[in-house]
N, C-alpha and C positions, 0 to 999 in steps of 0.2 A: 451805798446800798441801793438807792433808787435807780441809779445808773445801771446796775447789774440787772435789775428786773426789766428795765427798758430794753437792754440788749437781749435778754432772754426772750421777751415777747417778739422782738424783731426776728430773732433766729427761728422761733416757732412759726411765725408768719412766712418766712422764707421756705422752710421745710414744707409747709402746706402748699405753697405755690409750686414748688418742685414736684410734689406728689401729683398735683393737678396737671401740670404741664407734661409730666411723664405719661400720664394716662392719655391726654389729648394727642400726644405725638405717636403713641405706640398702639393704641387700642385696635386700630384697623389692621396694623401690620401683623399682629400676633393672633388674630382671631382663629385661624385654622390650627395653629400650634396649641392654643388654649382648648379648642374643641377636642383635639386628640388627647391632650393631657388629661382633661377632665373625664373623658371616657375611660382612660386607663385607670383612673382613681376608682372606678366601679369594681375593679378586680383586686383592690386592696381590702384589708380588714376594715369593714364599714365603721365600727365603733372607733377605731384608731383614727381614721380619716375625719370623722365627725369631731373628735376631741381636738385634733390638730387644727382643723378649720376653725373651731371655736376659739382656740388660743390665738390664732393668727387674726381672726376677726377682731378680738379685743385689742390686739397690738395695733392693727391698722386704724381702728377707730379712736385710738389715742392721738392720732395725727390728722385725722380727717373730721371736719365738722360738716355735717350735711347742709347746714345753712349757707356754707360757702358755695354750694353747687345747686342743689335742688333739681338736678337734671331729671331725676325720676318723676318729679311733679310736673316738669315741663314737657316730658316726652312719653310717659307710660300711663295710660288711663288705668287706674286700679280696679280690680274686681270689688264690687260692693254686694255683700250678701244681705239676706233679708234682715238679719239682726242689725247689721251696720245701717241699713236703710232706715229702719225704725228709729234707731238711736240718733242718727244725724237729723232726720226730719223733726224729731221732738226738740232737739237742740236748736234748730233753726226756726222752730215754731211754725212748721208747715205740716200739712197733711202728708201722709206717705204717698198718695197718688200725685199730689202737686210736686213733691220732692222728686219723684220719679220723672214726671213730665219735664221738669225744669233742668234736672242735672244728670239723669241716667239714660242709658240706652242698652240694647243688647248688641254684643259684638258678633263677629263671624263665627265664634265658637258657641254662641248662645249664652255666654256669661253676661251678667249685668255689670256694667262699668260706668265710670264717670264719662259723660258724653263729649268732653272736649279736652284738648291739650293746648297749652298748659292747663292744669287743674284750675277750675274757677275759684277754688278756695286758697290758692297760692297768692300770698301778698307780695308786694314789691321788694320786701326785705327777705324773701324766701321763707317766711314763717307761714304756718298754716292757720287759717281762720277757724278751723274746726279741730285743731290738734287734739283736744281733750277727748273727742268722740270720733276721730278719724277711722276709716275702714281698717279692718283686720289686715288686709293686704299691705296697707301703708305702715301699720304698726310693726309688722314682721319684716318689712323690706330692709335689707336685700336678701333675706332668707339664708344667710351664711352662718348664723350662730345657733342653729338648731341641730338636733340629733339626726336629722334626715338630710344632711348635706348632700350625700350621694344621690338621693332620690330626686334632687333638684338640679342635676347636672346640666340638662338642656337649658334651664332657666339661668343658671350661672353663666353659661356660655353667652347667652343673649345679654345678660346684665353687665358683662365686661364692657359692652359697647355704651352703656348708659350711666354706669356708676363707677367712679374712680376707686371707691373702696373695694368693690368686687374685683376690679382689675388687679389691684395691689394684693388682695387676698390670694387670688389665683397665682400671681407671680411669686409670692412667698411660698405657697404650697409647691410650686414647681421646684423651688430651691430645696425644699425639704425632701421631696420624692424623686430627685434626679437619679 
């Protein structure tokens, strides 16, 4: 029986590697195709698309563990709102102004974001030092399992480049809506 579980774990690890490799090999190739497809989704019934996206999100995240990748933490500085800033500063035992000075900046859109990539709170094992109090943008990433899926089309198009889960969610949605 123990041998069966070892084989099962090895199979799961192989599937995860295939998912990651498929994303790495194809993300740049299908960017324009994904852009067109996601835009076409806006012409579908929004509630149906959100429901399907949510189902596919759950299916994909059964196979992908964010800790195997953490590319979002390595590449995309998250927006940090005022509530996030207060909560994280308190957790780190810093004043809000010192937290802002040390970790935040305004981006070109005027949003407050983490001031560096990779995130300064990302540990070597891809875990987050401030996971319990992480920003809302991090908690909700990759924004594919909410009822506003279609409102985030531009974001999903960009995120297929950074997140293997988003890439696979979009690929599965393309199969559903061919």
